[in-house]
MARVEXLO-307075 format. One record per residue (C-alpha): residue number from 1; residue in three letters; x, y, z. Coordinates in steps of 0.1 Angstrom, whole numbers. Layout:
+-----+------+-------+-------+-------+
! pos ! code !  east ! north !    up !
+-----+------+-------+-------+-------+
! NUM !  ALA !     X !     Y !     Z !
...
+-----+------+-------+-------+-------+
END
This chain:
+-----+------+-------+-------+-------+
! pos ! code !  east ! north !    up !
+-----+------+-------+-------+-------+
!   1 !  MET !   795 !  -312 !  1145 !
!   2 !  ILE !   809 !  -329 !  1177 !
!   3 !  VAL !   841 !  -312 !  1187 !
!   4 !  ASP !   846 !  -332 !  1219 !
!   5 !  PHE !   828 !  -359 !  1239 !
!   6 !  ALA !   839 !  -374 !  1271 !
!   7 !  VAL !   828 !  -388 !  1305 !
!   8 !  TYR !   844 !  -373 !  1336 !
!   9 !  ARG !   846 !  -395 !  1367 !
!  10 !  ASP !   858 !  -378 !  1399 !
!  11 !  GLY !   870 !  -350 !  1376 !
!  12 !  ARG !   891 !  -372 !  1354 !
!  13 !  ARG !   885 !  -379 !  1318 !
!  14 !  THR !   877 !  -415 !  1311 !
!  15 !  GLU !   868 !  -437 !  1282 !
!  16 !  GLY !   830 !  -443 !  1280 !
!  17 !  PRO !   804 !  -458 !  1257 !
!  18 !  ALA !   803 !  -443 !  1222 !
!  19 !  ASP !   765 !  -439 !  1224 !
!  20 !  PHE !   752 !  -408 !  1242 !
!  21 !  SER !   724 !  -426 !  1259 !
!  22 !  ASP !   747 !  -454 !  1273 !
!  23 !  ALA !   773 !  -429 !  1284 !
!  24 !  LEU !   747 !  -408 !  1302 !
!  25 !  ASP !   731 !  -438 !  1319 !
!  26 !  GLN !   765 !  -449 !  1331 !
!  27 !  ALA !   773 !  -414 !  1344 !
!  28 !  ARG !   740 !  -412 !  1363 !
!  29 !  ALA !   744 !  -447 !  1377 !
!  30 !  GLU !   778 !  -440 !  1391 !
!  31 !  GLY !   768 !  -407 !  1407 !
!  32 !  ASN !   802 !  -392 !  1407 !
!  33 !  ALA !   805 !  -388 !  1369 !
!  34 !  PHE !   791 !  -366 !  1342 !
!  35 !  LEU !   790 !  -364 !  1304 !
!  36 !  TRP !   804 !  -333 !  1286 !
!  37 !  VAL !   795 !  -329 !  1249 !
!  38 !  GLY !   809 !  -300 !  1229 !
!  39 !  LEU !   794 !  -290 !  1195 !
!  40 !  HIS !   802 !  -263 !  1169 !
!  41 !  GLU !   774 !  -247 !  1149 !
!  42 !  PRO !   752 !  -279 !  1146 !
!  43 !  THR !   724 !  -281 !  1121 !
!  44 !  GLU !   689 !  -290 !  1131 !
!  45 !  GLU !   693 !  -326 !  1119 !
!  46 !  GLU !   726 !  -330 !  1136 !
!  47 !  PHE !   712 !  -316 !  1169 !
!  48 !  ALA !   681 !  -338 !  1168 !
!  49 !  LEU !   700 !  -368 !  1184 !
!  50 !  ILE !   713 !  -346 !  1212 !
!  51 !  THR !   678 !  -332 !  1218 !
!  52 !  SER !   662 !  -367 !  1221 !
!  53 !  GLU !   689 !  -382 !  1242 !
!  54 !  PHE !   692 !  -354 !  1268 !
!  55 !  GLY !   655 !  -343 !  1268 !
!  56 !  LEU !   663 !  -307 !  1259 !
!  57 !  HIS !   634 !  -282 !  1257 !
!  58 !  PRO !   624 !  -272 !  1222 !
!  59 !  LEU !   626 !  -235 !  1228 !
!  60 !  ALA !   661 !  -238 !  1242 !
!  61 !  VAL !   671 !  -260 !  1212 !
!  62 !  GLU !   657 !  -234 !  1188 !
!  63 !  ASP !   678 !  -206 !  1205 !
!  64 !  ALA !   709 !  -228 !  1204 !
!  65 !  LEU !   705 !  -235 !  1167 !
!  66 !  LYS !   696 !  -200 !  1155 !
!  67 !  ALA !   720 !  -182 !  1178 !
!  68 !  HIS !   719 !  -143 !  1178 !
!  69 !  GLN !   708 !  -144 !  1214 !
!  70 !  ARG !   714 !  -120 !  1243 !
!  71 !  PRO !   732 !  -134 !  1273 !
!  72 !  LYS !   705 !  -150 !  1295 !
!  73 !  LEU !   697 !  -179 !  1318 !
!  74 !  GLU !   665 !  -200 !  1315 !
!  75 !  VAL !   652 !  -228 !  1337 !
!  76 !  TYR !   634 !  -257 !  1321 !
!  77 !  ALA !   621 !  -289 !  1337 !
!  78 !  ASP !   650 !  -312 !  1326 !
!  79 !  SER !   678 !  -287 !  1320 !
!  80 !  LEU !   693 !  -252 !  1326 !
!  81 !  PHE !   700 !  -231 !  1295 !
!  82 !  VAL !   727 !  -204 !  1296 !
!  83 !  VAL !   738 !  -181 !  1268 !
!  84 !  LEU !   772 !  -164 !  1269 !
!  85 !  LYS !   789 !  -141 !  1244 !
!  86 !  PRO !   827 !  -144 !  1241 !
!  87 !  VAL !   844 !  -112 !  1228 !
!  88 !  VAL !   876 !  -107 !  1209 !
!  89 !  TYR !   891 !   -73 !  1201 !
!  90 !  ASP !   913 !   -69 !  1169 !
!  91 !  ASP !   939 !   -41 !  1176 !
!  92 !  VAL !   948 !   -39 !  1139 !
!  93 !  SER !   913 !   -32 !  1126 !
!  94 !  ASP !   899 !   -18 !  1159 !
!  95 !  THR !   869 !   -40 !  1158 !
!  96 !  VAL !   851 !   -60 !  1185 !
!  97 !  SER !   837 !   -94 !  1173 !
!  98 !  THR !   815 !  -116 !  1194 !
!  99 !  GLY !   806 !  -152 !  1193 !
! 100 !  GLU !   780 !  -172 !  1211 !
! 101 !  LEU !   783 !  -200 !  1236 !
! 102 !  MET !   753 !  -219 !  1249 !
! 103 !  LEU !   754 !  -244 !  1278 !
! 104 !  PHE !   728 !  -270 !  1287 !
! 105 !  LEU !   731 !  -283 !  1323 !
! 106 !  GLY !   711 !  -313 !  1334 !
! 107 !  ASP !   713 !  -344 !  1356 !
! 108 !  SER !   749 !  -356 !  1351 !
! 109 !  PHE !   755 !  -339 !  1318 !
! 110 !  VAL !   766 !  -306 !  1302 !
! 111 !  VAL !   762 !  -298 !  1265 !
! 112 !  THR !   781 !  -268 !  1250 !
! 113 !  VAL !   771 !  -253 !  1217 !
! 114 !  ARG !   795 !  -228 !  1200 !
! 115 !  HIS !   788 !  -203 !  1172 !
! 116 !  GLY !   816 !  -184 !  1157 !
! 117 !  GLU !   853 !  -187 !  1163 !
! 118 !  GLU !   855 !  -166 !  1195 !
! 119 !  SER !   854 !  -193 !  1221 !
! 120 !  PRO !   877 !  -203 !  1250 !
! 121 !  LEU !   863 !  -238 !  1252 !
! 122 !  LYS !   891 !  -258 !  1236 !
! 123 !  GLU !   919 !  -243 !  1257 !
! 124 !  LEU !   896 !  -243 !  1288 !
! 125 !  ARG !   888 !  -280 !  1286 !
! 126 !  ARG !   925 !  -288 !  1282 !
! 127 !  ARG !   934 !  -266 !  1312 !
! 128 !  LEU !   906 !  -282 !  1334 !
! 129 !  GLU !   917 !  -317 !  1325 !
! 130 !  THR !   953 !  -309 !  1338 !
! 131 !  ASP !   938 !  -300 !  1373 !
! 132 !  PRO !   907 !  -322 !  1376 !
! 133 !  GLN !   904 !  -322 !  1414 !
! 134 !  ARG !   902 !  -284 !  1416 !
! 135 !  VAL !   872 !  -279 !  1393 !
! 136 !  LEU !   859 !  -309 !  1373 !
! 137 !  ALA !   853 !  -330 !  1404 !
! 138 !  TYR !   823 !  -307 !  1411 !
! 139 !  GLY !   804 !  -318 !  1380 !
! 140 !  PRO !   785 !  -298 !  1354 !
! 141 !  THR !   783 !  -268 !  1376 !
! 142 !  ALA !   821 !  -265 !  1376 !
! 143 !  VAL !   820 !  -264 !  1338 !
! 144 !  LEU !   795 !  -236 !  1338 !
! 145 !  TYR !   816 !  -217 !  1364 !
! 146 !  ALA !   849 !  -222 !  1345 !
! 147 !  VAL !   834 !  -212 !  1311 !
! 148 !  SER !   817 !  -181 !  1327 !
! 149 !  ASP !   849 !  -171 !  1344 !
! 150 !  ALA !   870 !  -175 !  1312 !
! 151 !  VAL !   845 !  -154 !  1292 !
! 152 !  VAL !   843 !  -126 !  1318 !
! 153 !  ASP !   881 !  -126 !  1321 !
! 154 !  ARG !   883 !  -120 !  1284 !
! 155 !  TYR !   859 !   -90 !  1289 !
! 156 !  THR !   884 !   -75 !  1313 !
! 157 !  GLU !   912 !   -79 !  1287 !
! 158 !  VAL !   892 !   -64 !  1259 !
! 159 !  ALA !   881 !   -34 !  1281 !
! 160 !  ALA !   918 !   -27 !  1289 !
! 161 !  ALA !   927 !   -29 !  1252 !
! 162 !  LEU !   898 !    -5 !  1243 !
! 163 !  GLN !   910 !    19 !  1270 !
! 164 !  MET !   945 !    20 !  1255 !
! 165 !  ASP !   931 !    27 !  1220 !
! 166 !  LEU !   908 !    53 !  1234 !
! 167 !  ASP !   937 !    71 !  1250 !
! 168 !  GLU !   954 !    73 !  1216 !
! 169 !  LEU !   921 !    87 !  1201 !
! 170 !  GLU !   918 !   112 !  1229 !
! 171 !  THR !   954 !   124 !  1222 !
! 172 !  GLU !   945 !   128 !  1185 !
! 173 !  VAL !   914 !   148 !  1192 !
! 174 !  PHE !   932 !   173 !  1214 !
! 175 !  ALA !   962 !   175 !  1191 !
! 176 !  PRO !   975 !   211 !  1183 !
! 177 !  VAL !   955 !   230 !  1157 !
! 178 !  GLY !   968 !   223 !  1122 !
! 179 !  THR !   972 !   185 !  1128 !
! 180 !  ASP !   954 !   164 !  1102 !
! 181 !  ASN !   924 !   151 !  1120 !
! 182 !  LYS !   898 !   152 !  1092 !
! 183 !  ASN !   887 !   116 !  1099 !
! 184 !  THR !   886 !   120 !  1137 !
! 185 !  ALA !   848 !   123 !  1140 !
! 186 !  SER !   843 !    91 !  1119 !
! 187 !  ARG !   868 !    73 !  1140 !
! 188 !  ILE !   850 !    83 !  1172 !
! 189 !  TYR !   817 !    71 !  1158 !
! 190 !  ALA !   833 !    38 !  1147 !
! 191 !  PHE !   849 !    34 !  1181 !
! 192 !  LYS !   816 !    41 !  1199 !
! 193 !  ARG !   799 !    14 !  1177 !
! 194 !  GLN !   825 !   -11 !  1189 !
! 195 !  VAL !   819 !    -2 !  1225 !
! 196 !  MET !   782 !    -6 !  1220 !
! 197 !  GLU !   788 !   -41 !  1205 !
! 198 !  PHE !   809 !   -49 !  1236 !
! 199 !  ARG !   781 !   -37 !  1259 !
! 200 !  ARG !   756 !   -60 !  1242 !
! 201 !  ALA !   777 !   -89 !  1254 !
! 202 !  THR !   786 !   -77 !  1289 !
! 203 !  VAL !   756 !   -58 !  1304 !
! 204 !  PRO !   729 !   -84 !  1300 !
! 205 !  LEU !   751 !  -111 !  1316 !
! 206 !  ALA !   748 !   -94 !  1350 !
! 207 !  ASP !   713 !  -108 !  1358 !
! 208 !  PRO !   722 !  -144 !  1350 !
! 209 !  LEU !   753 !  -143 !  1372 !
! 210 !  ALA !   733 !  -127 !  1400 !
! 211 !  ARG !   708 !  -156 !  1398 !
! 212 !  LEU !   735 !  -182 !  1398 !
! 213 !  ALA !   752 !  -165 !  1428 !
! 214 !  GLY !   718 !  -163 !  1446 !
! 215 !  GLY !   713 !  -200 !  1445 !
! 216 !  GLY !   681 !  -220 !  1444 !
! 217 !  LEU !   685 !  -230 !  1407 !
! 218 !  PRO !   682 !  -267 !  1397 !
! 219 !  PHE !   713 !  -286 !  1385 !
! 220 !  VAL !   735 !  -260 !  1401 !
! 221 !  ASN !   756 !  -270 !  1431 !
! 222 !  GLU !   749 !  -247 !  1461 !
! 223 !  ARG !   786 !  -247 !  1470 !
! 224 !  ALA !   793 !  -229 !  1437 !
! 225 !  ARG !   775 !  -197 !  1448 !
! 226 !  PRO !   807 !  -179 !  1461 !
! 227 !  PHE !   825 !  -187 !  1428 !
! 228 !  PHE !   796 !  -172 !  1407 !
! 229 !  ARG !   797 !  -142 !  1430 !
! 230 !  ASP !   833 !  -137 !  1422 !
! 231 !  VAL !   826 !  -139 !  1385 !
! 232 !  GLY !   798 !  -114 !  1390 !
! 233 !  ASP !   823 !   -90 !  1407 !
! 234 !  HIS !   847 !   -93 !  1377 !
! 235 !  LEU !   818 !   -86 !  1354 !
! 236 !  ALA !   808 !   -56 !  1374 !
! 237 !  ARG !   843 !   -42 !  1370 !
! 238 !  ALA !   842 !   -49 !  1333 !
! 239 !  ASN !   808 !   -32 !  1330 !
! 240 !  GLU !   820 !    -2 !  1349 !
! 241 !  GLY !   849 !     1 !  1325 !
! 242 !  VAL !   826 !    -2 !  1295 !
! 243 !  GLU !   803 !    25 !  1309 !
! 244 !  GLY !   833 !    47 !  1315 !
! 245 !  LEU !   844 !    42 !  1279 !
! 246 !  ASP !   810 !    51 !  1266 !
! 247 !  ARG !   808 !    83 !  1286 !
! 248 !  LEU !   843 !    93 !  1277 !
! 249 !  LEU !   836 !    87 !  1241 !
! 250 !  SER !   805 !   109 !  1242 !
! 251 !  ASP !   826 !   136 !  1260 !
! 252 !  ILE !   854 !   133 !  1234 !
! 253 !  LEU !   829 !   136 !  1205 !
! 254 !  SER !   813 !   167 !  1221 !
! 255 !  ALA !   847 !   182 !  1227 !
! 256 !  HIS !   858 !   174 !  1191 !
! 257 !  LEU !   826 !   190 !  1176 !
! 258 !  ALA !   831 !   221 !  1199 !
! 259 !  GLN !   867 !   223 !  1188 !
! 260 !  MET !   857 !   221 !  1151 !
! 261 !  GLY !   830 !   248 !  1157 !
! 262 !  VAL !   856 !   271 !  1173 !
! 263 !  GLN !   880 !   265 !  1144 !
! 264 !  GLN !   852 !   272 !  1119 !
! 265 !  ASN !   843 !   304 !  1137 !
! 266 !  ASP !   879 !   315 !  1136 !
! 267 !  ASP !   881 !   307 !  1099 !
! 268 !  MET !   849 !   327 !  1093 !
! 269 !  ARG !   864 !   357 !  1112 !
! 270 !  LYS !   895 !   356 !  1090 !
! 271 !  ILE !   875 !   353 !  1058 !
! 272 !  SER !   852 !   382 !  1069 !
! 273 !  ALA !   882 !   404 !  1077 !
! 274 !  TRP !   899 !   398 !  1044 !
! 275 !  ALA !   865 !   403 !  1026 !
! 276 !  ALA !   860 !   436 !  1044 !
! 277 !  MET !   895 !   448 !  1034 !
! 278 !  ALA !   889 !   437 !   998 !
! 279 !  ALA !   855 !   455 !   997 !
! 280 !  VAL !   869 !   490 !  1003 !
! 281 !  PRO !   891 !   492 !   972 !
! 282 !  THR !   865 !   474 !   952 !
! 283 !  MET !   839 !   500 !   963 !
! 284 !  ILE !   862 !   530 !   955 !
! 285 !  ALA !   872 !   515 !   922 !
! 286 !  GLY !   836 !   508 !   913 !
! 287 !  ILE !   826 !   544 !   920 !
! 288 !  TYR !   854 !   558 !   899 !
! 289 !  GLY !   846 !   533 !   872 !
! 290 !  MET !   812 !   549 !   866 !
! 291 !  ASN !   807 !   570 !   835 !
! 292 !  PHE !   800 !   604 !   851 !
! 293 !  ARG !   817 !   636 !   841 !
! 294 !  ASP !   815 !   653 !   875 !
! 295 !  ILE !   834 !   628 !   897 !
! 296 !  PRO !   858 !   647 !   921 !
! 297 !  GLU !   895 !   648 !   910 !
! 298 !  LEU !   885 !   631 !   878 !
! 299 !  ARG !   906 !   655 !   856 !
! 300 !  LEU !   934 !   663 !   881 !
! 301 !  PRO !   968 !   647 !   873 !
! 302 !  TRP !   972 !   634 !   909 !
! 303 !  GLY !   937 !   620 !   912 !
! 304 !  TYR !   947 !   584 !   903 !
! 305 !  PRO !   976 !   582 !   928 !
! 306 !  ALA !   954 !   598 !   955 !
! 307 !  ALA !   927 !   572 !   950 !
! 308 !  LEU !   953 !   544 !   953 !
! 309 !  LEU !   967 !   560 !   985 !
! 310 !  VAL !   932 !   563 !  1000 !
! 311 !  MET !   925 !   526 !   992 !
! 312 !  ALA !   958 !   515 !  1007 !
! 313 !  GLY !   953 !   537 !  1038 !
! 314 !  ILE !   919 !   523 !  1046 !
! 315 !  VAL !   930 !   487 !  1040 !
! 316 !  LEU !   960 !   493 !  1064 !
! 317 !  VAL !   937 !   508 !  1091 !
! 318 !  LEU !   913 !   478 !  1088 !
! 319 !  TYR !   942 !   453 !  1088 !
! 320 !  ARG !   956 !   468 !  1121 !
! 321 !  LEU !   922 !   469 !  1136 !
! 322 !  PHE !   914 !   432 !  1128 !
! 323 !  LYS !   949 !   422 !  1138 !
! 324 !  ARG !   945 !   438 !  1172 !
! 325 !  ARG !   912 !   420 !  1178 !
! 326 !  GLY !   927 !   386 !  1168 !
! 327 !  TRP !   907 !   382 !  1136 !
! 328 !  LEU !   939 !   378 !  1116 !
+-----+------+-------+-------+-------+
END
């Protein structure tokens, strides 16, 4: 359940009491320290100790345990609750997968709860500990900023990867006629679904970051406002990229459907032309196949060749006419 647990004093990791309550009391007493607890998919029973020791709000605890939340920021009496959705894009299967990352910020503590494998926390904590004075010295707010920045930076990378794959899909859609693209429509729909999954993670995060950049929130250092503004700018660029991908996908799908419609019309013209040419000899042969005695040229020796010549002549005239109009 507990992935990592440490007390940070002046930004440096230190050994502290093994008990959460004692470690938190020590961090609050010193004033320049805070407690960072990291958890991975805890159960209700496992999280009960965290809830009681840190005084977390029941509604926030319920969200942290059940997951499947939208990115959001909620303010409670004793803590700040933030939900982020890290994103990973698999180039092999062309799928976007999202995890969930919840942060509780309070007086001298930060609790992170991770759901899924898509999380930058392990690498991020190690990187922060190598340069403590730059970030961790600013307390729990610095953790929130660093985690938000890492998640949003990943958004930018995923948006770039999606753009590259979309360029390949666009090339396939507008490939020359005759190229095997029978699964193109299904690929476009699948790709659009991945973009929608990506948007569910990025778009709702704009409001929480705007509130963090605006200041006035408890447990958030006012000096961090420019940093959250910077993260918000990065998120805005990622959201613009996602919106562009979505619009371009819609345009590509419309172009593909129009292209398929034109191709089907062309096929129907060819089929109609060949059917018209086949109908003439069929009609003449049908007339001469009737059992009437008074059919013209029925008893003449050159009647049969004449009928064949008439058929061939009419078919040739129709063929040249359709060819000139581009139906064949």
